[in-house]
N, C-alpha and C positions, 0 to 999 in steps of 0.2 A: 526818448525811444522807449518801448514799451516791450516787454519779454514775458512769454508765458512757458509755463512747464508744459513741455509736450513729450510724452513718453522717455519720462526719467531726465530730460534735460532741457534747457531753458531756450527758447527760440523767439527771433523777433516776428510778431504776427500785425503791427500795425506802426505807421509810419515809415514803410520798407523805401519810400523815395529818399528819407532823410538818410537812411542808411546806406544806400548807396551812392549818395553824393557824398557822404562820409568816406566811404570806400575809395572813391575815385580819387577825393582829394590826399589820402595816404597813398594812394599807388602813384600819382604824381611825383611826391614828395621824396618816395623811395627809388623812382626813375633818377631824378634830378641829383640826388646825392649818390647815385651809383649803390645801392643798397638792395639790389632786387631780391625778391622771393623767387628761387628756382629748385627744381627739383628734376630729375632725370628717368624715364623710364627703364623698366627690368632690364633691358639689353646694355644698359649704358651707365648704369648704377652698380658701385659707388663710382661718382665723377666729380675731380678736382672742377672748382669753380674760380672766376678772377677774384681778388682780392676785394673785400668787404660785402661781395654779395653773400645772401643766405640760404643754404642749401637746407631743404624742408623734407624729413625723411615720409614722404609719402608714397607708398610702395605699391599701389593699386595698377594692377595690370588691365583695369578697364579705361579704356581709351575715353568712352562717355563720362565715366566720372570725372577724370583729369579735365576735359574741355568744360565741365560745368564748373571747376573749380578756377579756371581761368575766367569764363565768363561772368564768375560772381566777384572777380578781381581778389579773390582771397589769396590766388596765386600770380605772380608774374610774368612768371616764364616757364614752359615745360620743355625739356628735350625729350621728343615723343616721336613715335612712328605716324605715318601717314595712311598705313595700309588701311586701317579701320576709318579713317576719314576719307574714302573715298566718295562716298557719297555725296559729300560737302564740295568737292572740288569741282572745278570747271574745265578740268582737262585728266586724262588717263594717268595713272601713277608713271606708267614706262615713259609719258612724255614731259611729267615734271622737270623743270630747270630751278638754278638757283635763285629766280627772282621771289618777289613776294605774291603770294596768293591768298585769296581769301577764303576763310572757313565758315560759312555761313553767314551771317550779318554782322556780327561783332568780333570774331577771330580773324587774324592772319596767320601765315607760317610762313618760314624763310628756310628752304629747303637745304641741308648741309651736306649730307652724301648717302649713299646705298650701301646695302648689302643683302646677302644671301643666305638664309635661316639653314644653319647645319643640324644633320640629324646623328645624336651622339649615342653611346654606350660604353660599358666598361670593356676596356682592353680583351678580357678573357670570356666577355658575350660569345653567343654561338655564333651571331651573325658577324661578328667583326672578322671571322678569318674568310667570308663569302665575298667575291668580287661581284657578283650580279644578285640584286635583290629586287624583289617585287614586293608590292602592297600587302599580298597573302603573307609575304613572310614578316612585315613588319605588324601585320595586327595579330599575329600569334604571341606576342609580348605586350605588356602593360605598357602606357606613356600615359602623362599627365594631360588631364583635359578641365579646362576651366569652367565655371559654372556659365549656363546658358545666359546668353547675353552680355558676356563680359568683353569677348572679343570675337565674335560670330566670323568676321571674314578669316580670320588666324584658324580659328576652330573647322571652319570648314574645307581650308586648304589643307589642314593634316588630315581631318578625317578622311579625305579623296585618297590618301594612301593607309589608310588603314590605321591611322594614330588618334592621338586625342581617345581614348578608350578608358582610361580609368580615373576617377574622380580626382582631383588635386586637392581639394578642400578650399574654399573661401577665392577670393581673386586677388590677395596681396602676394607680391611676389618674394619667394623665400627661397633662395639659393640651394638651402640644403635640400627642399622637398620638389623643386624644378628640375633645374639642369642637375643637380645633384642625386635626384630619383635614380639617376644610371647607375650608381657605383653599385647597386644591390648584385648588378651580374646579371640581372634578368630583363629589368627595365628599359625602355628607350624614353632620350630627352631631346631637346632640342636648345641650341644655343646660337650666339651671335660668335661670328669668327675670330673677332678679337679677343673673345675670352677664352677661345680653347686651348691655349699654352696655360693658364692659371686653371680651369678646369680639368687640365690633365694632373697638374702638378697635384691640385687639391682632392679629386675624386677618382683618379687613375681613369677617365672617361677619353675617349678618343672618338675623331668623325667616323661615320661610317660611308662607304663610297655608293650613295644615295642621292640624287639631287630632287630635294622638296620641290624646288620651283617656287619657293616664296620668297619674294623679294619686298625688302622693306626700304622705306626712302625715311632717315632720320632729318628731323626739323625741328627749330625753334618755332613755338607756337605762344602765343600771346595774344591777350587785348589789340584790336586795333589802336587803340589810344596808345598801349604800350610800343608796338614797333614802328608808330607814326610819330612818337615823341623826337621833338629833334636829338635829346640826350641818347637816343638809343643807339644810333650807329655807332659812337664810340664803346660803347657796354658790347654791341655785338661785335667789335673787333677785337676786343679783349677775349672773348668767350671763344671766338674761331682760333686766336692764338693758344689758348691753352688748351683745347680739345686738339691740334696737331702735334702738340707737344707731349701729349699722353699716349699710350700703349695704343687707343684706338686709332689716333691720328697716324700711328706708324705702322699700322697694320696694311697688308698688301691685298687685302681683300676688300677694303674699302676703298668706294671710287667716289669720290669729292666731285660734289656738283657747284661749286662755288668758282 
């Protein structure tokens, strides 16, 4: 294997077929030994994993970046959302069921549950006392916006309501700057419903009475060789048991698809 120095880092430039074979073999060993590399999207992290699994601190909010890690076998499984994957799905997101679905040529997903994104603000925010809000009301206040291309469908959905109008800075999730942006008493932000109690305790933020109409479907996503491996069924069963026993699994606003 030959590595060249590119932009201050070493990258393989030749014999890429050999590298791909090595990664495939290593991944098979991880599956058979139940030591999968896994991480969760921003809405679900931090997340407890089955014993023996290796949780990786990859905090990117860019779905395309996470899919590239899975396609390259650098990551075995990602518990992420299918909102940004709709162009790759053969069925509309609203009709997605708990069966296995293809994502392009090499990746597959197993949908777990769906939930609706919540709009949040500090409990003393001027909008918190209002019962009827409009997009014009929301547009008057700053709310985090990801860089162009990081999560285009989410961004489009938020901007349709006058939101996502203040640069977030980068595309890695930081709860202090994303959900926690609302603690300043002026900014608005967005959160998954199972995180609301924690965010209220931590930042004194509450849900606003406004329906964003943005539904996310959480799924286990991985290379088709991973989800199709005979050893994966037992691993998936362990993962679902851990999720159902977590605060996420006990949230009444989570609709399971299994």
